[in-house]
Wavefront OBJ file of the C-alpha trace (Angstrom):
o trace
v 13.167 4.277 25.279
v 9.556 5.523 24.825
v 6.895 3.049 24.777
v 5.951 3.974 21.238
v 9.162 3.631 19.774
v 9.569 0.338 21.699
v 6.325 -0.861 20.200
v 7.482 0.130 16.551
v 10.762 -1.619 16.924
v 8.964 -4.764 17.821
v 8.037 -5.094 14.135
v 11.430 -4.269 12.840
v 12.703 -7.788 11.960
v 9.465 -8.631 9.815
v 9.302 -5.096 8.027
v 12.978 -4.786 7.472
v 13.383 -8.431 6.518
v 10.618 -8.318 3.841
v 11.915 -4.967 2.579
v 15.414 -6.134 2.139
v 14.383 -9.383 0.548
v 12.220 -7.492 -1.993
v 15.093 -4.908 -2.818
v 17.727 -7.638 -3.047
v 15.878 -9.823 -5.446
v 14.714 -6.842 -7.456
v 18.243 -5.478 -7.806
v 19.612 -8.907 -8.776
v 16.982 -9.328 -11.377
v 17.278 -5.888 -12.620
v 21.079 -6.333 -13.025
v 20.505 -9.686 -14.743
v 18.110 -8.341 -17.269
v 19.712 -4.793 -17.854
v 23.269 -5.683 -18.218
v 22.956 -8.404 -20.963
v 20.348 -6.088 -22.711
v 22.877 -3.168 -22.662
v 25.728 -5.167 -23.913
v 23.257 -6.493 -26.695
v 22.456 -3.014 -28.050
v 25.542 -0.977 -27.410
v 26.762 -1.431 -30.786
v 23.335 -0.909 -32.414
v 22.343 2.862 -31.964
v 18.777 2.300 -33.124
v 18.124 -0.654 -30.845
v 19.779 1.374 -27.962
v 17.532 4.234 -28.397
v 14.311 2.014 -28.462
v 15.576 0.219 -25.326
v 16.641 3.341 -23.327
v 13.483 5.125 -24.537
v 11.273 2.311 -23.396
v 13.005 2.171 -20.087
v 12.619 5.965 -19.737
v 8.957 5.854 -20.495
v 8.438 3.462 -17.396
v 10.145 5.944 -15.255
v 7.616 8.554 -16.159
v 4.792 6.272 -14.574
v 4.313 7.364 -10.884
v 5.737 4.501 -8.973
v 2.648 3.946 -6.942
v 0.500 3.715 -10.105
v 2.799 1.148 -11.600
v 2.765 -1.006 -8.457
v -1.045 -0.807 -8.530
v -1.142 -1.579 -12.178
v 0.913 -4.762 -11.516
v -1.971 -6.263 -9.441
v -4.594 -6.735 -12.129
v -2.030 -7.360 -14.872
v -0.330 -10.144 -12.898
v -3.583 -11.170 -11.326
v -1.533 -11.576 -8.091
v -1.150 -9.785 -4.783
v 1.938 -9.083 -2.457
v 5.431 -10.041 -3.431
v 5.075 -10.744 -7.177
v 3.506 -7.351 -8.288
v 5.843 -5.366 -6.033
v 8.792 -7.204 -7.416
v 7.932 -6.833 -11.089
v 7.501 -3.089 -10.665
v 10.748 -2.474 -8.875
v 12.637 -4.587 -11.492
v 11.342 -2.344 -14.145
v 12.136 0.717 -12.142
v 15.770 -0.511 -11.595
v 16.581 -1.064 -15.149
v 17.004 2.458 -16.585
v 20.164 3.579 -14.644
v 21.895 0.301 -15.463
v 21.028 0.243 -18.875
v 21.794 3.969 -19.539
v 25.171 3.703 -17.597
v 26.281 0.607 -19.297
v 25.508 1.867 -22.779
v 27.125 5.318 -21.943
v 30.217 3.813 -20.350
v 31.055 1.458 -23.183
v 30.318 4.051 -25.710
v 32.801 6.673 -24.144
v 35.739 4.222 -24.066
v 38.765 5.885 -25.641
v 38.735 5.106 -29.388
v 42.459 4.791 -29.297
v 42.262 1.961 -26.984
v 39.625 -0.102 -29.059
v 41.763 0.657 -32.236
v 44.727 -0.914 -30.523
v 42.715 -3.861 -29.370
v 41.656 -4.277 -33.165
v 45.206 -4.026 -34.145
v 46.100 -6.894 -31.787
v 43.406 -9.015 -33.412
v 40.806 -9.150 -30.578
v 37.276 -10.279 -31.654
v 34.551 -7.921 -30.730
v 33.552 -10.370 -27.888
v 37.047 -10.462 -26.566
v 37.175 -6.556 -26.838
v 34.017 -6.178 -24.734
v 35.110 -8.542 -22.171
v 38.866 -7.585 -21.818
v 38.773 -3.841 -22.652
v 35.471 -2.170 -22.829
v 33.595 -3.658 -19.699
v 36.666 -3.216 -17.339
v 37.030 0.387 -18.499
v 33.386 1.167 -18.247
v 32.937 -0.655 -14.957
v 33.058 2.521 -12.573
v 30.203 3.983 -14.654
v 28.201 0.682 -14.655
v 28.487 0.439 -10.933
v 27.491 4.198 -10.614
v 24.279 3.087 -12.391
v 23.795 0.197 -10.039
v 24.077 2.645 -7.087
v 21.328 4.976 -8.528
v 19.185 1.977 -9.200
v 19.674 0.649 -5.546
v 18.768 3.824 -4.016
v 15.723 4.153 -6.308
v 14.577 0.572 -5.403
v 14.898 1.097 -1.645
v 12.835 4.120 -1.543
v 10.078 2.919 -4.110
v 9.796 -0.463 -2.150
v 8.226 1.426 0.736
v 5.252 2.047 -1.646
v 4.554 -1.665 -2.026
v 2.434 -1.924 1.233
v -0.872 -1.030 -0.316
v -0.368 -4.028 -2.841
v -0.081 -6.221 -0.053
v 3.740 -6.647 0.373
v 5.101 -6.040 3.753
v 7.899 -3.438 3.777
v 9.122 -0.434 5.776
v 6.181 1.298 4.144
v 3.981 -0.465 6.711
v 5.349 2.005 9.271
v 4.700 4.959 6.976
v 1.284 3.981 5.733
v 0.068 2.845 9.057
v 1.518 5.713 10.923
v 0.031 8.332 8.571
v -3.590 6.890 8.943
v -3.438 6.637 12.639
v -1.526 9.855 13.317
v 1.311 7.890 14.788
v 4.335 10.122 13.753
v 6.760 7.993 15.643
v 5.920 5.168 13.289
v 6.240 7.307 10.293
v 9.612 8.658 11.488
v 10.797 5.040 12.179
v 9.897 4.025 8.653
v 11.527 7.063 6.945
v 14.708 6.940 9.000
v 15.099 3.143 8.626
v 14.498 3.420 4.798
v 17.039 6.146 4.407
v 19.613 4.396 6.600
v 19.158 1.307 4.416
v 19.496 3.298 1.134
v 22.547 5.026 2.545
v 24.304 1.765 3.724
v 23.694 0.077 0.259
v 24.971 3.194 -1.545
v 27.927 3.161 0.815
v 28.953 -0.467 -0.015
v 28.350 0.095 -3.805
v 30.507 3.360 -3.601
v 33.391 1.055 -2.147
v 32.891 -1.252 -5.256
v 32.802 1.726 -7.659
v 36.037 3.117 -6.054
v 37.653 -0.228 -6.404
v 36.786 -0.416 -10.149
v 37.866 3.124 -10.814
v 41.273 2.753 -9.057
v 41.778 -0.782 -10.496
v 41.588 -2.291 -7.031
v 39.825 -5.552 -7.485
v 39.816 -6.238 -3.594
v 37.746 -3.103 -2.874
v 35.176 -4.122 -5.500
v 34.933 -7.664 -4.187
v 34.701 -6.393 -0.601
v 31.993 -3.888 -1.416
v 29.967 -6.343 -3.354
v 30.542 -9.060 -0.825
v 29.516 -6.964 2.044
v 26.372 -5.929 0.148
v 25.402 -9.546 -0.496
v 25.974 -10.542 3.291
v 23.801 -7.435 4.325
v 20.984 -8.321 2.102
v 20.999 -11.991 2.834
v 21.274 -11.391 6.639
v 18.479 -8.849 6.536
v 16.269 -11.130 4.525
v 16.790 -13.962 6.952
v 16.130 -11.726 9.999
v 12.526 -12.687 10.609
v 13.500 -16.317 10.653
v 16.459 -15.715 12.940
v 14.430 -13.482 15.583
v 12.979 -16.302 17.468
v 13.117 -14.622 20.815
v 9.550 -13.211 20.382
v 6.346 -14.185 18.826
v 5.932 -13.486 15.003
v 4.385 -10.359 14.022
v 0.702 -10.942 13.076
v 0.936 -8.443 10.312
v 3.579 -10.196 8.543
v 2.492 -10.687 4.824
v 3.011 -14.348 3.642
v 2.609 -16.128 0.467
v -0.739 -16.250 -1.016
v -3.231 -18.981 0.357
v -4.401 -21.848 -1.784
v -6.951 -20.527 -4.300
v -10.566 -21.388 -3.729
v -10.730 -23.707 -6.534
v -8.073 -25.872 -5.021
v -9.173 -25.652 -1.368
v -11.045 -28.483 0.189
v -14.189 -27.121 1.841
v -14.297 -30.169 3.977
v -11.022 -29.640 5.654
v -11.210 -27.316 8.693
v -9.135 -24.072 8.319
v -6.420 -23.551 10.763
v -4.912 -20.273 9.737
v -6.747 -17.031 8.631
v -5.420 -13.886 6.892
v -7.075 -10.711 7.900
v -6.963 -7.682 5.601
v -7.447 -3.980 6.203
v -7.562 -0.898 4.124
v -5.624 2.284 4.701
v -7.377 4.143 7.453
v -7.763 4.015 11.241
v -11.161 2.254 11.452
v -10.038 -0.692 9.286
v -7.004 -1.121 11.455
v -9.279 -1.382 14.565
v -11.833 -3.737 12.999
v -9.033 -5.912 11.724
v -7.483 -6.126 15.141
v -10.958 -6.891 16.614
v -11.593 -9.724 14.135
v -7.984 -10.839 14.928
v -8.980 -11.173 18.635
v -12.070 -13.121 17.979
v -10.361 -15.571 15.585
v -7.425 -16.247 17.906
v -10.023 -16.906 20.695
v -11.416 -19.607 18.371
v -7.924 -21.209 18.256
v -6.921 -20.007 14.870
v -3.603 -18.755 13.637
v -3.883 -15.211 12.233
v -1.849 -13.266 9.944
v -2.438 -9.742 8.884
v -2.105 -7.780 5.612
v -2.625 -4.106 6.472
v -2.779 -0.805 4.440
v -4.258 -2.331 1.345
v -5.847 -0.265 -1.478
v -9.560 -0.666 -1.743
v -9.554 -2.536 -5.103
v -6.606 -4.463 -4.188
v -8.273 -5.905 -0.992
v -11.500 -6.985 -2.814
v -9.596 -8.662 -5.585
v -7.365 -10.368 -3.042
v -10.509 -11.651 -1.148
v -11.941 -13.008 -4.155
v -8.873 -15.036 -5.055
v -8.617 -16.161 -1.303
v -5.260 -14.204 -0.867
v -6.831 -12.784 2.024
v -9.591 -14.470 3.962
v -11.684 -11.732 5.697
v -11.955 -7.940 5.810
v -14.479 -5.186 6.462
v -15.986 -3.370 3.530
v -18.821 -0.947 3.001
v -22.006 -1.591 1.262
v -21.865 1.595 -0.857
v -18.370 1.103 -1.838
v -19.245 -2.481 -3.127
v -22.487 -1.268 -4.690
v -20.813 1.547 -6.690
v -17.328 0.300 -7.241
v -17.731 -3.529 -7.473
v -21.225 -3.954 -8.867
v -21.031 -0.728 -10.872
v -24.607 0.211 -9.692
v -25.641 3.967 -9.650
v -29.311 3.465 -8.970
v -30.609 4.187 -5.361
v -31.952 1.472 -2.971
v -32.794 1.133 0.644
v -30.085 -0.363 2.919
v -31.754 -3.597 3.268
v -32.067 -4.140 -0.321
v -28.558 -3.122 -1.052
v -27.305 -5.812 1.481
v -29.538 -8.407 0.028
v -28.485 -7.683 -3.612
v -24.853 -7.503 -2.597
v -24.975 -10.732 -0.797
v -26.276 -12.587 -3.787
v -24.039 -10.920 -6.429
v -20.934 -11.715 -4.260
v -21.816 -15.262 -3.797
v -22.897 -15.927 -7.500
v -19.954 -14.029 -9.110
v -16.997 -14.442 -6.792
v -17.875 -17.324 -4.342
v -17.542 -14.461 -1.504
v -19.832 -14.523 1.614
v -21.235 -11.488 3.005
v -21.491 -12.739 6.632
v -23.412 -9.652 7.912
v -23.281 -6.115 9.148
v -21.498 -4.977 12.085
v -24.209 -2.657 13.077
v -22.891 0.942 12.116
v -22.628 2.907 8.812
v -19.403 4.660 7.729
v -20.794 6.863 5.033
v -19.424 9.704 3.040
v -20.713 13.032 4.332
v -19.897 16.640 3.363
v -18.712 18.515 6.351
v -17.645 22.137 7.127
v -16.400 24.259 10.063
v -19.298 25.259 12.106
v -18.606 28.896 11.997
v -18.123 28.841 8.137
v -21.534 26.981 7.656
v -23.325 29.454 9.881
v -21.703 32.499 8.092
v -22.932 31.296 4.583
v -26.309 29.757 5.992
v -25.532 26.241 4.864
v -27.095 23.296 6.512
v -27.736 20.855 3.673
v -25.953 19.760 0.470
v -28.830 21.460 -1.382
v -27.739 24.826 0.224
v -24.284 24.423 -1.360
v -25.781 24.767 -5.052
v -25.222 28.621 -5.101
v -22.091 28.733 -2.944
v -20.300 25.972 -4.649
v -18.578 28.023 -7.394
v -16.755 30.023 -4.856
v -15.806 27.160 -2.417
v -13.068 24.486 -2.537
v -13.729 20.801 -1.662
v -11.212 18.376 -0.135
v -11.167 14.669 -0.005
v -9.249 11.513 0.324
v -7.098 10.768 -2.765
v -9.910 7.950 -3.944
v -13.117 9.741 -3.661
v -12.945 12.031 -6.755
v -12.459 8.941 -8.914
v -15.518 7.181 -7.377
v -18.860 6.872 -8.923
v -20.411 8.594 -5.722
v -18.715 11.936 -6.507
v -20.232 11.911 -10.131
v -23.630 11.012 -8.594
v -23.448 13.863 -5.861
v -22.406 16.483 -8.542
v -25.295 15.441 -10.815
v -27.917 15.217 -8.082
v -27.258 18.580 -6.657
v -25.795 20.390 -9.799
v -22.587 21.099 -7.902
v -19.658 22.741 -9.489
v -16.823 23.698 -6.878
v -14.110 26.311 -7.520
v -11.453 23.637 -6.788
v -11.082 19.954 -5.787
v -8.111 19.082 -3.695
v -7.011 15.552 -2.829
v -5.382 14.659 0.588
v -4.449 11.694 2.472
v -7.188 11.373 4.821
v -4.958 12.011 7.833
v -4.544 15.636 6.593
v -8.229 16.053 5.305
v -9.597 17.176 8.659
v -6.832 19.783 9.563
v -7.147 21.187 6.055
v -10.754 22.410 6.674
v -10.091 23.363 10.175
v -7.358 25.500 8.928
v -9.556 26.957 6.146
v -7.296 25.270 3.356
v -10.489 23.998 1.967
v -14.100 24.933 2.832
v -15.563 21.718 2.622
v -14.493 17.968 3.114
v -15.926 14.426 2.367
v -15.986 13.320 5.969
v -16.434 9.865 7.244
v -19.691 9.569 9.381
v -18.103 7.271 11.848
v -14.944 9.353 12.212
v -14.396 10.729 15.707
v -12.720 13.792 14.347
v -16.117 15.229 13.197
v -16.826 15.938 16.958
v -13.343 16.755 17.973
v -12.980 19.458 15.316
v -16.669 20.673 15.783
v -17.573 20.111 12.255
v -21.138 20.338 10.925
v -22.256 17.372 8.865
v -24.578 18.683 5.925
v -27.851 16.760 5.469
v -28.296 14.769 2.145
v -31.986 15.178 1.518
v -31.878 13.785 -1.970
v -29.925 10.592 -0.731
v -27.157 11.215 -3.304
v -24.731 8.885 -1.208
v -25.692 5.160 -0.975
v -25.901 3.420 2.435
v -22.371 2.425 3.806
v -23.138 -0.389 6.269
v -19.853 -1.949 7.514
v -20.055 -5.491 6.507
v -17.868 -8.530 7.149
v -16.730 -10.376 3.990
v -15.366 -13.889 3.828
v -13.183 -15.336 1.014
v -14.220 -18.600 -0.782
v -11.609 -20.460 1.143
v -13.300 -19.841 4.502
v -16.909 -18.996 3.505
v -18.165 -22.246 5.090
v -15.712 -22.935 7.728
v -17.578 -23.411 11.061
v -14.800 -21.995 13.204
v -14.060 -18.864 11.290
v -17.993 -18.206 10.756
v -18.612 -18.726 14.415
v -15.892 -16.610 15.724
v -16.814 -13.640 13.509
v -20.585 -13.814 13.915
v -20.098 -12.824 17.508
v -19.340 -9.349 16.166
v -22.460 -8.805 13.969
v -24.887 -6.168 14.970
v -22.901 -5.212 18.078
v -21.055 -2.100 17.108
v -23.029 1.246 17.097
v -21.623 4.390 15.353
v -21.070 6.086 18.701
v -18.706 3.429 19.922
v -16.918 3.375 16.595
v -16.324 6.942 16.566
v -14.953 6.810 20.063
v -12.671 4.032 19.222
v -11.514 5.852 16.086
v -10.818 8.919 18.186
v -8.844 7.011 20.669
v -6.364 6.166 17.853
v -6.425 9.543 16.020
v -6.136 12.114 18.835
v -2.735 13.410 19.485
v -2.716 13.195 23.248
v -3.269 10.108 25.295
v -3.148 8.200 21.748
v -4.051 4.399 21.808
v -2.817 1.847 19.371
v -5.450 0.096 16.960
v -4.941 -3.102 19.034
v -5.832 -1.253 22.312
v -8.885 0.485 20.843
v -10.048 -2.812 19.497
v -9.803 -4.290 23.043
v -11.854 -1.344 24.397
v -14.451 -1.869 21.549
v -14.784 -5.465 22.273
v -15.393 -4.925 25.832
v -17.856 -2.088 25.242
v -19.944 -4.065 22.760
v -19.703 -7.605 24.106
v -22.971 -9.143 24.787
v -23.537 -10.369 28.319
l 1 2 3 4 5 6 7 8 9 10 11 12 13 14 15 16 17 18 19 20 21 22 23 24 25 26 27 28 29 30 31 32 33 34 35 36 37 38 39 40 41 42 43 44 45 46 47 48 49 50 51 52 53 54 55 56 57 58 59 60 61 62 63 64 65 66 67 68 69 70 71 72 73 74 75 76 77 78 79 80 81 82 83 84 85 86 87 88 89 90 91 92 93 94 95 96 97 98 99 100 101 102 103 104 105 106 107 108 109 110 111 112 113 114 115 116 117 118 119 120 121 122 123 124 125 126 127 128 129 130 131 132 133 134 135 136 137 138 139 140 141 142 143 144 145 146 147 148 149 150 151 152 153 154 155 156 157 158 159 160 161 162 163 164 165 166 167 168 169 170 171 172 173 174 175 176 177 178 179 180 181 182 183 184 185 186 187 188 189 190 191 192 193 194 195 196 197 198 199 200 201 202 203 204 205 206 207 208 209 210 211 212 213 214 215 216 217 218 219 220 221 222 223 224 225 226 227 228 229 230 231 232 233 234 235 236 237 238 239 240 241 242 243 244 245 246 247 248 249 250 251 252 253 254 255 256 257 258 259 260 261 262 263 264 265 266 267 268 269 270 271 272 273 274 275 276 277 278 279 280 281 282 283 284 285 286 287 288 289 290 291 292 293 294 295 296 297 298 299 300 301 302 303 304 305 306 307 308 309 310 311 312 313 314 315 316 317 318 319 320 321 322 323 324 325 326 327 328 329 330 331 332 333 334 335 336 337 338 339 340 341 342 343 344 345 346 347 348 349 350 351 352 353 354 355 356 357 358 359 360 361 362 363 364 365 366 367 368 369 370 371 372 373 374 375 376 377 378 379 380 381 382 383 384 385 386 387 388 389 390 391 392 393 394 395 396 397 398 399 400 401 402 403 404 405 406 407 408 409 410 411 412 413 414 415 416 417 418 419 420 421 422 423 424 425 426 427 428 429 430 431 432 433 434 435 436 437 438 439 440 441 442 443 444 445 446 447 448 449 450 451 452 453 454 455 456 457 458 459 460 461 462 463 464 465 466 467 468 469 470 471 472 473 474 475 476 477 478 479 480 481 482 483 484 485 486 487 488 489 490 491 492 493 494 495 496 497 498 499 500 501 502 503 504 505 506 507 508 509 510 511 512 513 514 515 516 517 518 519 520 521 522 523 524 525
């Protein structure tokens, strides 16, 4: 077994256990809600149309969008928003198959039941449900496969799942991790479908033992899988395990010393490395550390404000534009000063300090393409932009910085293309797009020999990497002392090299290994 595969399988109990728990609870709740609702409206065509139509509308919402929407709606993070979204997605197949199955029962049989004097309730229980059961179970099979697949998308909202393999692997170009996540999710879906197929066959052939066996085996698999992390006591617990939210700031006692800290990270390589670096320092201070990786930008900030995570690294320009909604320009020192005051006054969050480097958005092109067109600055793009395609990560074109960039230079590109940041750099190298919004601390700029265009009008705000502390740990001496050791130490050259160590295809390092190298290179004597 290769070292890379072995490293990924170390996380299997936590990721698979959390995934199966989420899927099992979502399926159970979906069945408990959908089946009674279907039985209630099955004899009321108008009500059935409304219920099925509503469930159908939910299915039209992209699954990742629905998961993200649950976070602000429920004002929660992790298991609850993921569960609610999955329950909503699970309902349509069960509702539709139950209504359809009962409606298609042979009218001659229902007339015979009426002739025998059965009440509507008795007819439903003794005739219609047993006859429709194969179709109902088929709906549950469809729902189960959907839930298992969509649950992999719950990682960005803070819920550990097999999606941790996929999201983390995509961002660090670790294709072994992506493969493991995909294969395990597919295998789990096939296993659950196989067991439900056995139950469906038993219902269709009137063999109750097969139905009981299939459903019983499914319960055993889901329960055993959910308990797997607690049963796997032969190795230390995974530090990336997502646990229940911490006590809110309002209920926390500031005088009591903190013993455990939850470190968050967004969905790209640099964030994983910095989260691992903070984990090293916090553990060295004797604190218990858990991790919540691959969080969406807004999700991470909101979770920090509610003390559902305790610390993560953000960037001053992101907070300035997205959190504070500021579009004016200011020098880096003023941005940091105003951010610190705003975060403390509005959210009780402490901006501990800057790490020493900036990870700014910057427009980048292939060197030969820039030379051919005579482009060295963003200003030079003004006349060429209508003929060029620009690519970026899936977030940038929705950010205020994009509108500011367009307005500042009068840019109107031929096409905008969104990528996962992993594929953005190869896209410009392979001429799929002409320009990308690169990250200034990304090692792939040098690795791919890209030219970063100067921004003479300073359309982009400063993006100093800063450490943020939640209200729960803002004044804790151990946490503050451990993380202050990192401040001002990391320059952009070292950060680029650490990022490249993880992103390159040959001699690839893990984020933890890169964090160890970065710590050694930047540690004060």
